[in-house]
C-alpha positions in Angstrom: -10.3 38.5 100.7 -13.1 36.2 99.6 -13.1 35.7 95.8 -15.9 37.0 93.6 -17.6 35.0 90.9 -15.5 35.8 87.8 -18.1 34.4 85.4 -20.8 36.7 86.9 -18.5 39.7 86.7 -17.8 39.0 83.0 -21.5 38.6 82.3 -22.2 41.8 84.1 -19.6 43.7 82.0 -21.2 42.3 78.8 -24.6 43.4 80.0 -23.5 46.9 80.8 -21.7 47.2 77.4 -24.9 46.1 75.7 -26.9 48.7 77.6 -24.4 51.4 76.6 -24.8 50.3 72.9 -21.1 49.5 72.7 -19.6 47.7 69.6 -20.6 44.1 69.3 -17.1 42.8 69.3 -16.5 44.2 72.8 -19.6 42.5 74.1 -18.7 39.2 72.4 -15.3 39.2 74.0 -16.7 39.1 77.5 -19.6 36.8 76.7 -17.3 34.4 75.0 -14.9 34.4 77.9 -17.8 33.8 80.3 -19.1 30.9 78.2 -15.6 29.3 78.2 -15.2 29.6 81.9 -18.7 28.2 82.6 -17.4 24.8 81.4 -14.6 24.7 83.9 -14.6 24.0 87.6 -13.8 26.9 90.0 -10.6 25.0 91.0 -9.3 24.9 87.4 -10.1 28.5 86.8 -8.2 29.5 89.9 -5.3 27.2 88.9 -5.0 28.7 85.4 -5.2 32.2 86.8 -2.3 31.4 89.2 -0.3 29.9 86.4 -1.1 32.8 84.0 -2.5 30.4 81.4 -6.1 31.7 81.2 -5.4 33.3 77.8 -4.5 29.9 76.4 -8.3 29.1 76.6 -10.4 29.8 73.5 -12.3 33.0 73.9 -10.3 34.4 76.8 -8.1 37.4 76.0 -5.7 39.6 77.9 -8.4 42.0 79.1 -10.9 39.3 80.2 -8.2 37.3 81.9 -7.2 40.3 83.9 -10.8 40.7 85.0 -10.9 37.1 86.1 -7.7 37.5 88.1 -9.1 40.6 89.8 -12.4 38.7 90.7 -10.5 35.8 92.1 -8.5 38.2 94.3 -11.8 39.5 95.7 -11.6 42.8 93.9 -14.2 44.3 91.7 -12.6 44.3 88.2 -11.4 47.7 87.2 -13.2 47.3 83.8 -16.5 46.7 85.7 -15.9 49.5 88.2 -15.4 52.0 85.4 -18.6 50.9 83.6 -20.6 51.1 86.9 -19.2 54.6 87.5 -20.6 55.9 84.2 -23.8 53.8 84.2 -27.2 55.5 83.6 -28.1 59.1 83.7 -30.0 61.6 85.9 -33.8 61.4 85.2 -36.7 63.4 86.5 -39.3 62.1 88.9 -42.0 61.5 86.2 -39.6 59.5 84.0 -38.4 57.4 86.9 -42.0 56.8 88.0 -43.0 55.7 84.5 -40.1 53.3 84.2 -41.0 51.8 87.6 -44.6 51.3 86.4 -43.5 49.2 83.4 -44.1 45.5 84.1 -42.6 44.1 80.9 -41.3 44.6 77.4 -43.4 43.8 74.4 -40.7 43.7 71.7 -37.6 41.5 72.1 -35.5 39.2 70.0 -33.5 36.0 70.7 -30.9 34.0 68.8 -33.8 32.2 67.1 -33.9 35.2 64.7 -31.3 38.0 64.7 -30.8 38.3 68.5 -27.5 37.3 70.1 -28.7 35.4 73.2 -30.8 32.3 74.0 -34.4 32.8 75.0 -33.7 31.7 78.6 -30.8 34.3 78.9 -33.1 37.1 77.7 -35.8 36.0 80.2 -33.3 35.9 83.1 -32.1 39.4 82.2 -35.7 40.7 82.1 -36.3 39.0 85.5 -33.2 40.7 86.9 -34.5 44.1 85.8 -37.7 43.5 87.7 -40.0 42.6 84.8 -43.0 40.4 85.4 -43.0 39.2 81.8 -41.1 39.4 78.6 -42.8 39.2 75.2 -40.6 37.2 72.7 -41.1 38.7 69.2 -38.6 37.1 66.8 -39.0 38.0 63.2 -41.4 36.5 60.6 -40.2 34.4 57.6 -40.1 37.1 54.9 -37.3 38.8 56.7 -34.7 36.3 55.7 -31.8 38.6 56.5 -32.9 38.4 60.1 -33.4 34.6 60.0 -37.1 35.0 60.3 -39.1 32.1 61.7 -41.0 29.8 59.4 -44.3 28.5 60.6 -42.6 25.2 61.7 -39.8 27.0 63.6 -42.4 29.3 65.3 -44.3 26.2 66.4 -41.1 24.7 67.8 -40.4 27.9 69.6 -43.8 27.9 71.2 -43.0 24.5 72.7 -39.6 25.8 74.0 -41.3 28.8 75.6 -44.0 26.6 77.3 -41.2 24.4 78.8 -39.3 27.5 80.1 -42.5 28.8 81.7 -43.0 25.5 83.4 -39.5 25.9 84.8 -40.3 29.4 86.1 -43.5 28.2 87.7 -41.7 25.3 89.4 -39.2 27.9 90.8 -42.1 29.6 92.5 -41.8 32.8 90.4 -44.7 34.6 88.7 -42.4 35.7 85.8 -43.3 34.3 82.5 -42.4 34.6 78.8 -45.3 35.7 76.6 -45.4 34.3 73.1 -45.3 36.8 70.2 -43.8 37.8 66.9 -42.6 40.9 65.1 -44.4 40.2 61.9 -43.6 42.0 58.7 -46.3 44.2 57.3 -46.3 43.2 53.6 -46.8 45.5 50.6 -50.6 45.0 50.6 -50.8 45.5 54.4 -51.2 41.8 55.2 -49.2 40.1 57.9 -46.3 37.7 57.2 -47.4 34.6 59.0 -50.3 32.1 59.0 -53.5 33.4 60.6 -54.0 30.3 62.7 -50.5 30.8 64.2 -51.0 34.5 64.8 -54.2 33.7 66.6 -52.2 31.4 69.0 -49.8 34.2 70.0 -50.1 36.4 73.1 -48.9 39.6 71.4 -48.3 40.5 67.8 -46.1 43.5 66.9 -46.4 44.5 63.2 -43.6 46.5 61.5 -42.6 47.5 58.1 -39.1 46.5 56.9 -39.3 46.8 53.2 -40.2 49.4 50.5 -39.8 52.1 53.2 -39.4 54.8 50.5 -42.9 54.1 49.0 -45.1 57.1 48.3 -47.1 58.5 51.3 -50.5 57.3 49.9 -49.1 53.8 49.3 -47.5 53.6 52.7 -50.7 54.9 54.4 -52.9 52.3 52.8 -50.5 49.6 53.8 -50.3 50.7 57.4 -54.1 51.2 57.7 -54.7 47.7 56.4 -52.3 46.3 59.0 -53.8 48.3 61.9 -57.3 47.0 61.0 -56.1 43.4 61.0 -57.5 41.7 64.1 -54.3 39.8 64.7 -52.1 43.0 65.1 -51.8 44.5 68.6 -48.9 46.9 68.4 -47.6 49.0 65.5 -43.8 48.7 65.7 -41.3 51.5 64.9 -43.8 53.3 62.6 -41.5 55.5 60.6 -38.8 52.9 60.1 -36.1 55.5 60.5 -32.5 54.8 61.5 -30.3 57.4 63.2 -26.7 57.6 62.3 -24.6 56.3 65.2 -20.9 55.5 65.9 -21.6 52.6 68.2 -23.9 49.7 68.7 -24.9 46.6 66.8 -23.0 45.2 63.9 -24.4 46.6 60.7 -25.9 49.7 62.2 -22.9 51.8 63.0 -22.6 55.0 61.1 -25.7 54.3 58.9 -28.8 56.4 58.9 -32.2 56.0 57.1 -34.9 58.7 56.7 -38.4 58.3 57.9 -41.1 56.8 55.8 -43.8 59.2 54.7 -47.4 58.5 55.5 -50.6 60.2 56.8 -49.8 60.0 60.5 -53.2 61.5 61.5 -55.0 58.8 59.6 -52.8 56.0 60.9 -53.0 57.1 64.5 -56.7 57.7 64.3 -57.1 54.1 63.1 -54.9 52.8 66.0 -57.1 54.7 68.5 -60.3 53.4 66.7 -59.2 49.8 66.8 -57.5 50.1 70.2 -54.1 49.2 68.9 -50.9 50.5 70.5 -48.2 52.7 68.9 -44.8 51.5 69.9 -42.3 53.9 71.5 -39.2 52.2 70.3 -36.3 52.8 72.7 -33.4 51.7 70.5 -30.8 54.5 70.4 -30.6 54.0 66.6 -34.4 54.3 66.1 -36.1 56.6 68.8 -39.2 56.0 66.8 -41.6 57.7 66.4 -40.0 61.2 66.4 -41.4 63.4 69.1 -43.6 65.5 66.7 -45.4 62.3 65.6 -45.5 61.0 69.2 -47.4 64.1 70.2 -49.8 63.5 67.3 -50.4 60.0 68.6 -51.1 61.4 72.1 -53.6 63.9 70.7 -55.3 61.0 68.7 -55.9 59.1 72.0 -53.6 56.2 71.2 -52.3 53.6 73.5 -48.6 53.0 73.6 -46.0 50.3 74.2 -42.6 51.4 75.5 -40.4 48.7 74.1 -36.7 48.1 73.7 -36.6 46.0 70.5 -33.7 44.3 72.4 -31.4 42.0 70.5 -29.2 41.3 73.5 -29.8 41.0 77.3 -28.2 44.4 78.2 -30.4 46.2 75.7 -33.5 45.3 77.8 -32.3 48.2 80.1 -33.1 50.7 77.3 -36.7 51.3 78.4 -35.7 54.4 80.3 -34.9 56.0 76.9 -38.4 55.5 75.8 -39.8 56.6 79.1 -37.9 59.9 78.8 -39.4 60.5 75.4 -42.9 59.5 76.5 -42.9 61.9 79.4 -41.6 64.8 77.2 -44.4 64.1 74.7 -47.2 64.0 77.3 -47.9 60.3 77.3 -50.2 59.3 80.2 -48.9 56.2 81.9 -52.4 54.8 82.0 -52.2 54.6 78.2 -49.1 52.5 78.2 -50.0 48.9 77.7 -47.0 47.4 79.4 -47.9 49.0 82.7 -50.6 46.4 82.7 -50.2 43.1 84.5 -49.7 40.1 82.2 -53.3 38.9 82.5 -54.7 42.4 81.7 -52.4 42.7 78.8 -53.6 39.4 77.4 -57.2 40.4 77.9 -56.5 43.6 75.9 -54.9 41.7 73.0 -57.6 39.1 73.0 -60.2 41.8 72.4 -58.7 42.5 69.0 -59.6 39.1 67.8 
């Protein structure tokens, strides 16, 4: 039998583990093995597999070595086969149609802040999912725990994105990376980055990461100030809640956090008035906003962005989770900003300034 590509199989397993929100150490095992083998020739990989010495390589363990051996034998690795057999879930027609209508993801992270993958790898995963664009929204400087980008690092990132987009254009693809940021909404409602830099970005997601237990009136004033800021385009995970979970990213397992309290009617009315989008965050540990608030936002006439808040390539496949919640809450696909083509999305964000 013809051999398969063992590196591609390892990367596919890692992607599916990320999509399933499996523990980070499992994902890292397969990505590390793939990274190690990428540096070797196909002949050396085959030779080591035949000699049983793959596990002597840094980053290659017993399980990943077995997958490589099965790939080289022309077999779909058993580990991969099991993941594919349990992949996804049954969805109704409306949910499937909404997912198909999404052209991109407006909230993603790379290794520049607290993501686990390079920008190019995130972009290639998005392209593989059929996206036309990916908005890169690494954290702003105040969130030091997430390695937030200073102004100088953000400027450097913009140059990297421009170079990658030139590469995509040269490859005769219409896919592109849109520049952005997940900017912290500070205690006074201001945004945690220089105005001149925010003005250069394609999409600005504003989220609250601190003082989440503030009194409702304080939190409401803070959010209203942010929504009225001409640089903000999307209000990210508005309640800040975290759901208790037994799997997923390092640091999130088993920990929950209650919703912030604020005047949702006032905040959603402001979003509608200023034509800002409310994010439907698809992360399994967020699912934010809760459906009761999502219905209020629908009634207020808000726009929405169905985002993954992905910190790894496989997590980009979480949009179906957000689509399911959007359909259940009566969200009209026409009101979802990432059903727009890239140029139309950019025209919408430009109107805010």
